[in-house]
gemmi code that builds the backbone of each chain (N, CA, C; Angstrom):
import gemmi

chains = {
    "A": [
        ("GLN", (-40.534, -53.124, 20.169), (-39.962, -54.041, 19.123), (-40.389, -55.461, 19.705)),
        ("VAL", (-40.016, -56.750, 18.957), (-40.376, -57.710, 19.741), (-39.041, -58.415, 20.633)),
        ("GLN", (-39.409, -58.785, 21.546), (-38.012, -59.113, 22.291), (-38.518, -60.547, 23.410)),
        ("LEU", (-37.676, -61.407, 23.038), (-38.079, -62.644, 23.732), (-36.916, -62.768, 24.714)),
        ("VAL", (-37.007, -63.001, 25.963), (-35.697, -63.224, 26.860), (-36.092, -64.476, 27.754)),
        ("GLU", (-35.261, -65.441, 27.368), (-35.096, -66.647, 28.122), (-34.181, -66.583, 29.474)),
        ("SER", (-34.767, -67.492, 30.512), (-34.195, -67.430, 31.941), (-34.367, -68.948, 32.363)),
        ("GLY", (-33.584, -69.190, 33.460), (-33.854, -70.476, 34.189), (-32.644, -71.531, 33.982)),
        ("GLY", (-31.820, -71.294, 33.003), (-30.685, -72.302, 32.687), (-29.897, -72.256, 33.580)),
        ("GLY", (-28.912, -73.202, 33.706), (-27.882, -73.148, 34.629), (-27.359, -74.837, 34.588)),
        ("LEU", (-26.590, -74.964, 35.503), (-26.146, -76.298, 36.251), (-27.085, -77.270, 36.840)),
        ("VAL", (-27.381, -78.225, 36.224), (-28.294, -79.266, 36.933), (-27.722, -80.703, 36.872)),
        ("LYS", (-27.834, -81.478, 38.047), (-27.557, -82.873, 38.051), (-28.208, -83.787, 37.336)),
        ("PRO", (-27.768, -84.691, 36.894), (-28.751, -85.930, 36.153), (-29.633, -86.185, 36.957)),
        ("GLY", (-30.697, -86.355, 36.234), (-32.035, -86.821, 37.070), (-32.752, -85.640, 37.501)),
        ("GLY", (-32.193, -84.418, 37.626), (-32.871, -83.395, 38.295), (-33.907, -82.542, 37.313)),
        ("SER", (-34.563, -81.694, 37.715), (-35.597, -80.836, 37.001), (-35.390, -79.519, 36.810)),
        ("LEU", (-35.896, -78.741, 35.622), (-35.690, -77.486, 35.679), (-36.761, -76.833, 34.903)),
        ("ARG", (-37.040, -75.709, 35.047), (-38.237, -74.894, 34.656), (-37.422, -73.554, 33.716)),
        ("LEU", (-37.565, -73.715, 32.385), (-37.077, -72.647, 31.698), (-38.259, -71.474, 31.497)),
        ("SER", (-38.022, -70.078, 31.559), (-39.068, -69.281, 31.258), (-38.690, -68.225, 29.937)),
        ("CYS", (-39.832, -67.828, 29.286), (-39.262, -67.003, 28.273), (-40.118, -65.679, 28.556)),
        ("ALA", (-39.809, -64.613, 28.776), (-40.566, -63.511, 29.039), (-40.870, -62.684, 27.621)),
        ("ALA", (-41.798, -62.462, 27.030), (-42.207, -61.793, 25.854), (-42.596, -60.414, 25.898)),
        ("SER", (-42.181, -59.490, 24.862), (-42.826, -58.153, 24.870), (-42.605, -57.714, 23.400)),
        ("GLY", (-43.452, -56.487, 23.279), (-43.442, -55.983, 22.000), (-44.410, -56.515, 20.770)),
        ("PHE", (-45.161, -57.425, 21.372), (-46.191, -57.948, 20.409), (-47.189, -58.643, 21.284)),
        ("ILE", (-48.456, -58.819, 20.827), (-49.765, -59.348, 21.442), (-49.495, -60.775, 21.495)),
        ("PHE", (-48.729, -61.355, 22.689), (-48.361, -62.344, 23.104), (-49.502, -63.636, 22.737)),
        ("SER", (-50.626, -63.207, 23.222), (-51.683, -64.185, 23.208), (-52.218, -64.448, 21.527)),
        ("ASP", (-51.514, -64.086, 20.640), (-52.200, -64.139, 19.362), (-51.162, -65.031, 18.711)),
        ("TYR", (-49.953, -65.406, 19.304), (-49.145, -66.043, 18.523), (-48.840, -67.734, 19.069)),
        ("TYR", (-48.596, -68.607, 18.400), (-48.159, -69.983, 18.688), (-46.618, -69.644, 19.142)),
        ("MET", (-45.916, -70.395, 19.856), (-44.904, -70.257, 20.385), (-44.124, -71.536, 20.305)),
        ("SER", (-42.822, -71.769, 20.278), (-41.990, -72.742, 20.342), (-40.667, -72.652, 21.187)),
        ("TRP", (-40.333, -73.960, 21.370), (-38.748, -74.132, 21.977), (-38.043, -74.947, 21.111)),
        ("ILE", (-36.789, -74.546, 21.005), (-35.817, -75.168, 19.995), (-34.529, -75.310, 21.009)),
        ("ARG", (-33.688, -76.325, 20.798), (-32.477, -76.304, 21.524), (-31.258, -76.728, 20.460)),
        ("GLN", (-29.918, -76.227, 21.063), (-28.793, -76.378, 20.113), (-27.615, -76.865, 20.993)),
        ("VAL", (-27.365, -77.973, 20.714), (-26.057, -78.456, 21.567), (-24.993, -77.485, 21.027)),
        ("PRO", (-24.015, -77.010, 21.906), (-23.006, -76.100, 21.314), (-21.986, -76.661, 20.355)),
        ("GLY", (-22.113, -75.874, 19.084), (-21.330, -76.290, 18.013), (-21.932, -77.420, 17.097)),
        ("LYS", (-23.338, -77.712, 17.423), (-24.028, -78.672, 16.760), (-25.313, -78.037, 16.078)),
        ("GLY", (-26.129, -78.676, 15.548), (-27.538, -78.121, 14.981), (-28.463, -77.985, 15.492)),
        ("LEU", (-29.604, -77.391, 15.171), (-31.017, -77.125, 15.826), (-32.042, -78.177, 15.850)),
        ("GLU", (-32.270, -78.166, 17.308), (-33.586, -79.277, 17.295), (-34.725, -78.781, 17.863)),
        ("TRP", (-35.649, -79.067, 16.991), (-36.997, -78.318, 17.411), (-37.593, -79.453, 18.574)),
        ("LEU", (-38.198, -78.597, 19.672), (-38.458, -79.570, 20.847), (-40.224, -79.500, 20.754)),
        ("SER", (-40.586, -78.349, 20.763), (-42.292, -78.185, 21.198), (-42.745, -77.064, 20.627)),
        ("TYR", (-44.204, -77.104, 20.582), (-44.697, -75.690, 20.195), (-46.124, -75.766, 21.126)),
        ("ILE", (-46.536, -74.834, 21.339), (-47.862, -74.503, 21.917), (-48.663, -73.487, 21.161)),
        ("SER", (-50.218, -73.827, 21.104), (-50.935, -72.918, 20.531), (-51.265, -71.626, 21.339)),
        ("SER", (-51.836, -70.777, 20.574), (-51.913, -69.325, 21.446), (-52.836, -69.353, 22.568)),
        ("SER", (-53.953, -70.295, 22.488), (-54.782, -70.398, 23.751), (-54.219, -71.503, 24.645)),
        ("SER", (-53.157, -72.323, 24.393), (-52.514, -73.369, 25.252), (-53.447, -74.877, 24.707)),
        ("SER", (-54.492, -74.661, 24.102), (-55.232, -75.749, 23.772), (-54.681, -76.819, 22.976)),
        ("TYR", (-53.500, -76.525, 22.291), (-52.817, -77.681, 21.524), (-51.410, -77.332, 21.943)),
        ("THR", (-50.648, -78.657, 21.788), (-49.188, -78.664, 22.211), (-48.765, -79.775, 21.300)),
        ("HIS", (-47.408, -79.825, 21.036), (-46.974, -81.045, 20.121), (-45.655, -81.039, 20.525)),
        ("TYR", (-44.895, -82.251, 20.500), (-43.464, -82.394, 21.154), (-42.861, -83.036, 20.005)),
        ("ALA", (-41.375, -83.109, 19.860), (-40.605, -84.037, 19.111), (-40.550, -85.423, 19.990)),
        ("ASP", (-40.577, -86.459, 19.290), (-40.462, -87.747, 19.988), (-39.423, -87.861, 21.003)),
        ("SER", (-38.293, -87.226, 20.932), (-37.143, -87.358, 21.462), (-37.278, -86.868, 23.023)),
        ("VAL", (-38.409, -85.913, 23.253), (-38.558, -85.233, 24.502), (-39.879, -85.604, 25.067)),
        ("LYS", (-41.007, -86.361, 24.164), (-42.088, -86.656, 24.583), (-42.222, -87.380, 25.860)),
        ("GLY", (-42.905, -86.910, 27.316), (-43.094, -87.358, 28.305), (-42.122, -86.901, 29.324)),
        ("ARG", (-40.964, -86.150, 29.075), (-40.067, -85.626, 29.846), (-40.142, -83.887, 29.707)),
        ("PHE", (-40.731, -83.401, 28.742), (-40.976, -81.998, 28.640), (-42.187, -81.628, 28.619)),
        ("THR", (-42.457, -80.549, 29.358), (-43.852, -80.170, 29.253), (-43.681, -78.640, 28.798)),
        ("ILE", (-44.463, -78.006, 27.729), (-44.348, -76.750, 27.302), (-45.902, -76.064, 28.081)),
        ("SER", (-45.719, -74.807, 28.401), (-46.835, -74.220, 28.953), (-46.748, -72.902, 28.688)),
        ("ARG", (-47.641, -71.881, 28.612), (-47.718, -70.498, 28.761), (-48.793, -69.989, 29.449)),
        ("ASP", (-48.564, -68.521, 29.992), (-49.345, -67.750, 30.779), (-49.494, -66.484, 30.019)),
        ("ASN", (-50.610, -66.429, 29.174), (-50.996, -65.147, 28.296), (-50.994, -63.988, 29.304)),
        ("ALA", (-51.467, -64.055, 30.494), (-51.637, -62.768, 31.395), (-50.162, -62.256, 31.647)),
        ("LYS", (-49.366, -63.336, 31.828), (-47.899, -62.570, 32.183), (-47.084, -62.565, 30.859)),
        ("ASN", (-47.587, -62.817, 29.831), (-46.720, -63.010, 28.468), (-45.763, -63.696, 28.716)),
        ("SER", (-45.534, -64.785, 29.180), (-44.617, -65.906, 29.487), (-44.882, -67.165, 28.884)),
        ("LEU", (-43.698, -67.835, 28.346), (-43.551, -69.231, 27.988), (-42.978, -69.967, 28.715)),
        ("TYR", (-43.297, -71.285, 29.068), (-42.384, -72.200, 30.072), (-42.050, -73.424, 29.370)),
        ("LEU", (-41.050, -74.141, 29.660), (-40.645, -75.421, 29.256), (-40.045, -75.972, 30.680)),
        ("GLN", (-40.933, -76.951, 31.076), (-40.558, -77.835, 32.064), (-39.816, -79.165, 31.959)),
        ("ILE", (-38.498, -79.306, 32.328), (-37.876, -80.322, 31.976), (-37.652, -81.278, 33.254)),
        ("HIS", (-38.019, -82.616, 33.140), (-37.646, -83.481, 34.070), (-36.798, -84.631, 33.638)),
        ("SER", (-36.101, -85.484, 34.773), (-35.212, -86.509, 34.508), (-34.145, -85.807, 33.365)),
        ("LEU", (-33.577, -84.916, 33.718), (-32.456, -84.376, 32.857), (-31.281, -85.503, 32.640)),
        ("ARG", (-31.016, -85.266, 31.395), (-29.834, -86.321, 31.139), (-28.612, -85.447, 30.517)),
        ("ALA", (-27.483, -86.090, 30.433), (-26.222, -85.249, 29.965), (-26.509, -84.545, 28.713)),
        ("GLU", (-27.188, -85.791, 27.778), (-27.431, -85.150, 26.351), (-28.646, -83.993, 26.280)),
        ("ASP", (-29.158, -83.434, 27.482), (-29.809, -82.381, 27.129), (-29.230, -81.205, 27.305)),
        ("THR", (-27.988, -81.219, 27.578), (-27.103, -80.193, 27.722), (-27.125, -79.236, 26.379)),
        ("ALA", (-27.441, -78.209, 26.186), (-27.626, -77.305, 25.223), (-28.066, -75.799, 25.523)),
        ("ILE", (-28.145, -75.208, 24.373), (-28.669, -73.943, 24.450), (-30.071, -74.004, 24.146)),
        ("TYR", (-30.988, -73.378, 24.807), (-32.668, -73.737, 24.884), (-33.135, -72.085, 24.440)),
        ("TYR", (-33.603, -72.418, 23.158), (-34.350, -70.893, 22.799), (-35.859, -71.040, 22.592)),
        ("CYS", (-36.326, -69.829, 22.877), (-37.768, -69.772, 22.798), (-38.046, -68.857, 21.482)),
        ("ALA", (-38.916, -69.130, 20.779), (-39.165, -68.384, 19.552), (-40.838, -68.344, 19.296)),
        ("ARG", (-41.027, -67.258, 18.583), (-42.351, -66.831, 18.299), (-42.489, -67.433, 16.795)),
        ("ASP", (-43.863, -68.119, 16.621), (-44.248, -68.489, 15.473), (-44.976, -67.799, 14.790)),
        ("ALA", (-44.594, -67.704, 13.599), (-45.274, -66.563, 12.613), (-46.822, -66.983, 12.565)),
        ("MET", (-47.654, -66.187, 12.189), (-49.194, -66.695, 11.814), (-49.289, -67.234, 10.566)),
        ("GLY", (-50.217, -68.200, 10.680), (-50.206, -69.005, 9.372), (-51.067, -70.241, 9.952)),
        ("PRO", (-51.275, -71.217, 8.890), (-52.111, -72.339, 8.999), (-51.289, -73.538, 9.676)),
        ("THR", (-50.237, -74.084, 9.354), (-49.338, -74.987, 9.508), (-47.993, -74.862, 9.250)),
        ("ASN", (-47.197, -75.698, 9.959), (-45.582, -75.253, 9.854), (-45.237, -73.930, 9.781)),
        ("ARG", (-45.650, -73.256, 10.985), (-45.347, -71.864, 11.050), (-43.728, -71.755, 11.005)),
        ("PRO", (-43.276, -70.617, 10.382), (-41.815, -70.361, 10.726), (-41.623, -69.614, 12.213)),
        ("SER", (-40.518, -70.004, 12.709), (-40.199, -69.280, 14.000), (-39.635, -67.756, 13.462)),
        ("ASP", (-40.314, -66.512, 13.538), (-39.910, -65.495, 12.968), (-39.051, -64.464, 14.257)),
        ("TYR", (-39.128, -64.890, 15.387), (-38.408, -64.082, 16.328), (-37.896, -65.204, 17.321)),
        ("TRP", (-36.609, -65.076, 17.617), (-35.734, -65.925, 18.620), (-35.341, -64.855, 19.664)),
        ("GLY", (-35.343, -65.793, 20.973), (-34.702, -65.102, 22.010), (-33.080, -65.597, 21.838)),
        ("GLN", (-32.463, -64.771, 22.770), (-31.014, -65.098, 22.682), (-30.552, -66.401, 23.328)),
        ("GLY", (-31.402, -66.988, 24.077), (-31.036, -68.502, 24.560), (-30.434, -68.612, 25.916)),
        ("THR", (-30.774, -69.720, 26.562), (-30.254, -69.930, 27.880), (-29.653, -71.199, 27.947)),
        ("LEU", (-28.484, -71.251, 28.497), (-27.779, -72.616, 28.572), (-28.131, -73.539, 29.805)),
        ("VAL", (-28.390, -74.588, 29.433), (-28.716, -75.865, 30.318), (-27.346, -76.709, 30.389)),
        ("THR", (-26.833, -76.867, 31.399), (-25.616, -77.961, 31.375), (-26.033, -78.901, 32.416)),
        ("VAL", (-26.095, -80.013, 31.885), (-26.527, -81.312, 32.864), (-25.294, -82.064, 33.225)),
        ("SER", (-24.790, -82.020, 34.524), (-23.339, -82.607, 35.059), (-23.393, -83.000, 36.333)),
        ("SER", (-22.752, -83.966, 36.722), (-22.630, -84.361, 38.272), (-21.634, -83.500, 38.928)),
    ],
    "B": [
        ("GLN", (-32.912, -86.861, 14.938), (-34.115, -86.914, 14.517), (-34.307, -86.243, 13.087)),
        ("SER", (-33.118, -85.356, 12.767), (-33.430, -84.735, 11.448), (-33.325, -85.435, 10.237)),
        ("VAL", (-34.256, -85.421, 9.421), (-34.406, -86.020, 8.051), (-34.367, -85.397, 7.004)),
        ("LEU", (-33.825, -83.891, 7.270), (-33.579, -82.980, 6.381), (-31.958, -83.045, 6.093)),
        ("THR", (-31.445, -83.163, 4.907), (-30.071, -83.436, 4.725), (-29.477, -82.014, 4.026)),
        ("GLN", (-28.587, -81.452, 4.709), (-27.686, -80.547, 3.918), (-26.333, -80.743, 3.776)),
        ("PRO", (-25.371, -80.045, 2.716), (-23.951, -80.178, 2.813), (-23.646, -79.662, 4.072)),
        ("PRO", (-22.528, -80.254, 4.600), (-21.859, -79.655, 5.770), (-21.461, -78.395, 5.532)),
        ("SER", (-20.705, -78.287, 4.603), (-20.119, -77.000, 4.204), (-20.146, -76.475, 2.817)),
        ("VAL", (-20.264, -75.267, 2.494), (-20.163, -74.665, 1.168), (-19.566, -73.274, 1.184)),
        ("SER", (-18.573, -73.057, 0.180), (-17.908, -71.939, 0.136), (-17.620, -71.044, -1.174)),
        ("GLY", (-17.348, -70.101, -0.943), (-17.494, -69.218, -2.415), (-16.775, -67.820, -2.137)),
        ("ALA", (-16.340, -67.401, -3.349), (-15.586, -66.084, -3.162), (-16.332, -64.881, -3.092)),
        ("PRO", (-15.899, -63.930, -2.416), (-17.119, -62.452, -2.519), (-17.526, -62.155, -3.820)),
        ("GLY", (-18.625, -61.931, -4.054), (-19.431, -61.785, -5.383), (-19.967, -62.956, -5.973)),
        ("GLN", (-19.677, -63.979, -5.667), (-20.100, -65.328, -6.144), (-21.423, -65.654, -5.796)),
        ("ARG", (-22.016, -66.522, -6.600), (-23.243, -67.302, -6.051), (-23.000, -68.710, -5.643)),
        ("ILE", (-23.541, -69.117, -4.447), (-23.505, -70.128, -3.974), (-25.114, -70.832, -3.770)),
        ("THR", (-25.104, -72.027, -3.816), (-26.255, -72.457, -3.382), (-26.259, -73.581, -2.358)),
        ("ILE", (-27.290, -73.745, -1.508), (-27.367, -74.878, -0.357), (-28.624, -75.673, -0.588)),
        ("SER", (-28.361, -77.085, -0.668), (-29.572, -77.835, -0.976), (-29.939, -78.334, 0.439)),
        ("CYS", (-31.300, -78.781, 0.413), (-31.942, -79.324, 1.656), (-32.794, -80.456, 1.008)),
        ("THR", (-32.250, -81.853, 1.129), (-33.030, -82.753, 0.797), (-33.762, -83.573, 1.612)),
        ("GLY", (-35.031, -83.727, 1.444), (-36.046, -84.411, 2.298), (-36.660, -85.507, 1.604)),
        ("SER", (-37.848, -85.750, 1.834), (-38.502, -87.022, 1.393), (-39.891, -86.620, 1.122)),
        ("SER", (-40.647, -87.740, 0.791), (-42.234, -87.698, 0.400), (-42.847, -87.534, 1.509)),
        ("SER", (-42.325, -87.536, 2.689), (-43.044, -87.194, 4.020), (-42.860, -85.636, 4.368)),
        ("ASN", (-42.063, -85.084, 3.954), (-41.938, -83.731, 4.621), (-41.848, -82.591, 3.336)),
        ("ILE", (-40.831, -82.315, 2.666), (-40.833, -81.395, 1.441), (-41.597, -82.056, 0.339)),
        ("GLY", (-41.595, -83.167, 0.075), (-42.370, -83.876, -0.969), (-43.827, -83.926, -0.588)),
        ("ALA", (-44.257, -83.627, 0.580), (-45.597, -83.566, 0.915), (-46.123, -82.217, 1.023)),
        ("ASP", (-45.282, -81.483, 0.574), (-45.579, -80.061, 0.046), (-45.792, -79.189, 1.293)),
        ("TYR", (-45.168, -79.736, 2.613), (-45.011, -78.696, 3.606), (-43.954, -77.593, 3.195)),
        ("ASP", (-44.340, -76.316, 3.760), (-43.414, -75.183, 3.377), (-42.093, -75.354, 3.916)),
        ("VAL", (-41.092, -74.908, 3.157), (-39.731, -74.885, 3.653), (-39.242, -73.393, 4.143)),
        ("HIS", (-38.488, -73.403, 5.225), (-37.995, -72.225, 5.837), (-36.580, -72.172, 5.788)),
        ("TRP", (-35.899, -70.981, 5.830), (-34.495, -71.050, 5.918), (-34.192, -70.151, 7.156)),
        ("TYR", (-32.909, -70.468, 8.036), (-32.557, -69.616, 9.054), (-31.076, -69.559, 8.806)),
        ("GLN", (-30.508, -68.266, 9.333), (-29.279, -67.819, 9.212), (-28.672, -67.667, 10.715)),
        ("GLN", (-27.726, -68.293, 10.943), (-27.397, -68.172, 12.527), (-25.669, -67.732, 12.116)),
        ("LEU", (-25.703, -66.390, 12.497), (-24.273, -65.808, 12.478), (-23.429, -66.322, 13.932)),
        ("PRO", (-22.274, -66.335, 13.898), (-21.602, -66.672, 14.843), (-22.064, -66.277, 16.216)),
        ("GLY", (-22.197, -66.891, 17.087), (-22.338, -66.672, 18.733), (-23.716, -66.029, 18.673)),
        ("THR", (-24.698, -66.151, 17.935), (-25.927, -65.431, 17.998), (-26.906, -66.396, 17.790)),
        ("ALA", (-28.314, -65.929, 17.984), (-29.627, -66.840, 17.753), (-30.050, -66.974, 16.174)),
        ("PRO", (-30.267, -68.050, 15.710), (-30.882, -67.841, 14.282), (-31.942, -66.677, 14.101)),
        ("LYS", (-31.993, -66.566, 12.893), (-32.712, -65.545, 12.337), (-33.595, -65.836, 11.028)),
        ("LEU", (-34.656, -65.849, 11.053), (-35.359, -66.149, 9.853), (-35.192, -65.367, 8.581)),
        ("LEU", (-34.733, -66.325, 7.504), (-34.236, -65.838, 6.280), (-35.145, -65.730, 5.165)),
        ("ILE", (-35.640, -66.866, 5.102), (-37.055, -67.307, 3.946), (-37.958, -68.109, 4.505)),
        ("TYR", (-39.119, -67.697, 4.263), (-40.430, -68.505, 4.626), (-41.195, -68.797, 3.676)),
        ("GLY", (-41.883, -69.871, 3.970), (-43.010, -70.312, 2.790), (-42.332, -70.549, 1.450)),
        ("ASP", (-41.113, -71.411, 1.580), (-40.210, -71.733, 0.327), (-39.399, -70.555, -0.362)),
        ("ASP", (-39.933, -69.505, -0.517), (-39.519, -68.402, -1.359), (-39.674, -66.816, -1.077)),
        ("ASN", (-40.120, -66.706, 0.188), (-40.578, -65.264, 0.746), (-39.414, -64.678, 1.634)),
        ("ARG", (-39.143, -63.576, 1.421), (-38.140, -62.979, 2.338), (-38.805, -61.998, 3.475)),
        ("PRO", (-38.526, -62.128, 4.554), (-39.190, -61.343, 5.694), (-38.494, -59.738, 5.201)),
        ("SER", (-39.115, -58.948, 5.879), (-38.638, -57.277, 5.706), (-37.327, -57.447, 6.141)),
        ("GLY", (-36.477, -56.866, 5.650), (-35.174, -56.503, 5.907), (-34.171, -57.436, 5.433)),
        ("VAL", (-34.551, -58.413, 4.897), (-33.669, -59.420, 4.073), (-33.268, -59.029, 2.760)),
        ("PRO", (-32.073, -58.967, 2.605), (-31.560, -58.422, 1.152), (-32.295, -59.577, -0.014)),
        ("ASP", (-32.278, -59.198, -1.148), (-32.850, -59.894, -2.146), (-31.784, -60.663, -2.854)),
        ("ARG", (-30.540, -60.783, -2.261), (-29.443, -61.670, -2.583), (-29.830, -62.957, -2.148)),
        ("PHE", (-30.610, -62.993, -1.112), (-31.142, -64.354, -0.688), (-32.668, -64.828, -1.490)),
        ("SER", (-32.411, -65.924, -1.976), (-33.825, -66.473, -2.455), (-33.901, -68.087, -2.100)),
        ("GLY", (-34.919, -68.450, -2.087), (-35.302, -69.845, -1.920), (-36.221, -70.567, -2.974)),
        ("SER", (-36.096, -71.861, -3.134), (-36.783, -72.551, -4.060), (-37.128, -73.958, -3.573)),
        ("LYS", (-38.122, -74.403, -4.186), (-38.287, -75.914, -3.895), (-38.837, -76.745, -5.103)),
        ("SER", (-38.167, -77.998, -5.124), (-38.900, -78.741, -6.154), (-39.033, -80.147, -5.958)),
        ("GLY", (-39.683, -80.833, -5.847), (-39.978, -82.281, -5.294), (-39.789, -82.658, -4.022)),
        ("THR", (-38.966, -83.218, -3.759), (-38.426, -83.774, -2.388), (-37.155, -82.736, -1.748)),
        ("SER", (-36.969, -81.516, -2.582), (-35.673, -80.921, -2.027), (-36.070, -79.333, -2.162)),
        ("ALA", (-35.150, -78.634, -1.447), (-35.460, -77.094, -1.667), (-33.804, -76.791, -1.638)),
        ("SER", (-33.620, -75.397, -1.880), (-32.513, -74.837, -2.110), (-32.752, -73.295, -1.746)),
        ("LEU", (-31.372, -72.951, -1.132), (-31.141, -71.372, -0.708), (-30.022, -70.964, -1.581)),
        ("ALA", (-30.399, -69.913, -2.373), (-29.127, -69.384, -3.224), (-28.650, -67.699, -2.328)),
        ("ILE", (-27.559, -67.733, -2.561), (-26.877, -66.548, -2.053), (-26.193, -65.823, -3.095)),
        ("THR", (-26.773, -64.973, -3.785), (-25.979, -64.110, -5.109), (-24.771, -62.977, -4.234)),
        ("GLY", (-23.988, -62.575, -5.057), (-22.921, -61.254, -4.618), (-22.759, -61.543, -3.202)),
        ("LEU", (-22.226, -62.797, -2.869), (-21.687, -63.483, -1.560), (-20.829, -62.155, -0.986)),
        ("GLN", (-21.133, -62.053, 0.478), (-20.365, -61.019, 1.324), (-19.767, -61.434, 2.540)),
        ("ALA", (-18.816, -61.064, 2.881), (-17.985, -61.608, 4.196), (-19.082, -61.809, 5.309)),
        ("ASP", (-20.143, -60.852, 5.479), (-20.785, -61.196, 6.756), (-21.968, -62.098, 6.596)),
        ("ASP", (-21.924, -62.789, 5.308), (-22.947, -63.856, 4.810), (-22.121, -65.267, 5.617)),
        ("GLU", (-20.916, -65.168, 6.267), (-20.385, -66.466, 6.751), (-21.191, -66.484, 7.917)),
        ("ALA", (-21.707, -67.726, 7.862), (-22.785, -68.317, 8.940), (-22.975, -69.570, 8.804)),
        ("ASP", (-23.767, -70.240, 9.771), (-24.531, -71.407, 9.391), (-25.797, -71.355, 9.056)),
        ("TYR", (-26.214, -72.075, 8.126), (-27.694, -71.831, 7.467), (-28.574, -73.189, 7.495)),
        ("TYR", (-29.891, -73.170, 8.082), (-30.749, -74.325, 8.362), (-32.035, -74.182, 7.689)),
        ("CYS", (-32.271, -75.356, 7.146), (-33.711, -75.422, 6.435), (-34.468, -75.893, 7.623)),
        ("GLN", (-35.968, -75.806, 7.208), (-36.737, -76.231, 8.321), (-38.053, -76.486, 7.779)),
        ("SER", (-38.636, -77.619, 8.074), (-40.111, -78.062, 7.489), (-40.770, -78.799, 8.511)),
        ("SER", (-41.783, -79.580, 7.959), (-42.488, -80.610, 8.860), (-42.511, -82.018, 8.370)),
        ("ASP", (-43.029, -82.917, 9.045), (-42.800, -84.159, 8.517), (-44.006, -84.980, 9.007)),
        ("SER", (-44.956, -85.605, 7.876), (-46.178, -86.208, 8.348), (-46.055, -87.578, 9.044)),
        ("SER", (-44.713, -88.045, 8.808), (-44.537, -89.428, 9.545), (-44.190, -89.207, 11.013)),
        ("LEU", (-43.898, -87.744, 11.487), (-43.644, -87.630, 12.628), (-44.691, -86.582, 13.373)),
        ("SER", (-46.216, -87.085, 12.798), (-47.319, -86.397, 13.091), (-47.240, -84.825, 12.950)),
        ("GLY", (-46.537, -84.303, 12.155), (-46.584, -83.136, 11.712), (-45.562, -82.180, 12.515)),
        ("ALA", (-44.740, -82.658, 13.099), (-43.426, -82.219, 14.086), (-42.514, -81.350, 13.044)),
        ("LYS", (-42.180, -80.402, 13.615), (-41.108, -79.628, 12.754), (-39.894, -80.376, 12.756)),
        ("ILE", (-38.972, -80.247, 11.848), (-37.618, -80.554, 11.682), (-36.865, -79.669, 10.863)),
        ("PHE", (-35.539, -79.743, 11.403), (-34.616, -78.786, 10.862), (-33.537, -79.414, 10.101)),
        ("GLY", (-33.022, -79.139, 9.232), (-32.039, -79.832, 8.517), (-30.711, -79.658, 9.268)),
        ("THR", (-29.726, -80.312, 8.609), (-28.463, -80.835, 9.251), (-27.712, -79.347, 9.588)),
        ("GLY", (-27.826, -78.610, 8.614), (-27.153, -77.289, 8.661), (-25.947, -77.214, 7.713)),
        ("THR", (-25.362, -75.874, 7.335), (-24.378, -76.083, 6.349), (-23.637, -74.474, 6.795)),
        ("ARG", (-22.497, -74.756, 6.869), (-21.465, -73.720, 7.399), (-21.222, -73.148, 5.890)),
        ("VAL", (-21.410, -71.809, 5.786), (-20.836, -71.077, 4.461), (-19.544, -70.149, 4.887)),
        ("THR", (-18.730, -70.561, 4.235), (-17.399, -69.790, 4.141), (-17.067, -69.028, 3.086)),
        ("VAL", (-16.817, -67.641, 3.253), (-16.371, -66.724, 2.387), (-14.800, -66.766, 2.303)),
        ("LEU", (-14.634, -67.216, 0.891), (-13.022, -67.259, 0.667), (-12.114, -66.050, 0.392)),
    ],
}
model = gemmi.Model(1)
for chain_id, residues in chains.items():
    chain = gemmi.Chain(chain_id)
    for i, (resn, *xyz) in enumerate(residues, 1):
        res = gemmi.Residue()
        res.name, res.seqid = resn, gemmi.SeqId(i, " ")
        for name, pos in zip(("N", "CA", "C"), xyz):
            atom = gemmi.Atom()
            atom.name, atom.element = name, gemmi.Element(name[0])
            atom.pos, atom.b_iso = gemmi.Position(*pos), 0.0
            res.add_atom(atom)
        chain.add_residue(res)
    model.add_chain(chain)
structure = gemmi.Structure()
structure.add_model(model)
structure.setup_entities()
């Protein structure tokens, strides 16, 4: 069965950096686009970024462009999100998700359980 | 950044039918981007409920249905059940954001 397991969250000081990881299993990872989405506890969902199956294309929300970098390693069935210059407002649960196959605006058909990032001094 | 507006809350009695609206604009839903819906039960990750405006993934009961017209979309739940209590989010893309994905503001469904 499809499994996505995020890791790398934790308490980070403002201005710091963090790399989140997502380990995928149960499907052919290299066939799928993947996304990162975050959610401030008690608030709504915010799409952050997606990456194409071969890493040739990435797209970011304007709110994180320049500070967040999405990447993947198909040999390791892993997705990553590098975050720089962390701010208090980056405190959130970060989800990785598999994007279903299709031409555009692919729905995220499987989600991980999320990893909590807390930015505080 | 959300440009898809949903009512903050909708409630209904068990067995009733409720609808949740998702209002966008000519650059997203009105531009004929697909609308997807997610259900987030308390304390869990979101789950895909409806994709491509009106399609259900395998395993989703047919009590859930989606529709789209103009610049809006709707999710309907018939035969409301206690375990439908959750947050529901619509999602689409927006051409004014270079095709970035966008989520709706979210709707909390309460079963009375």
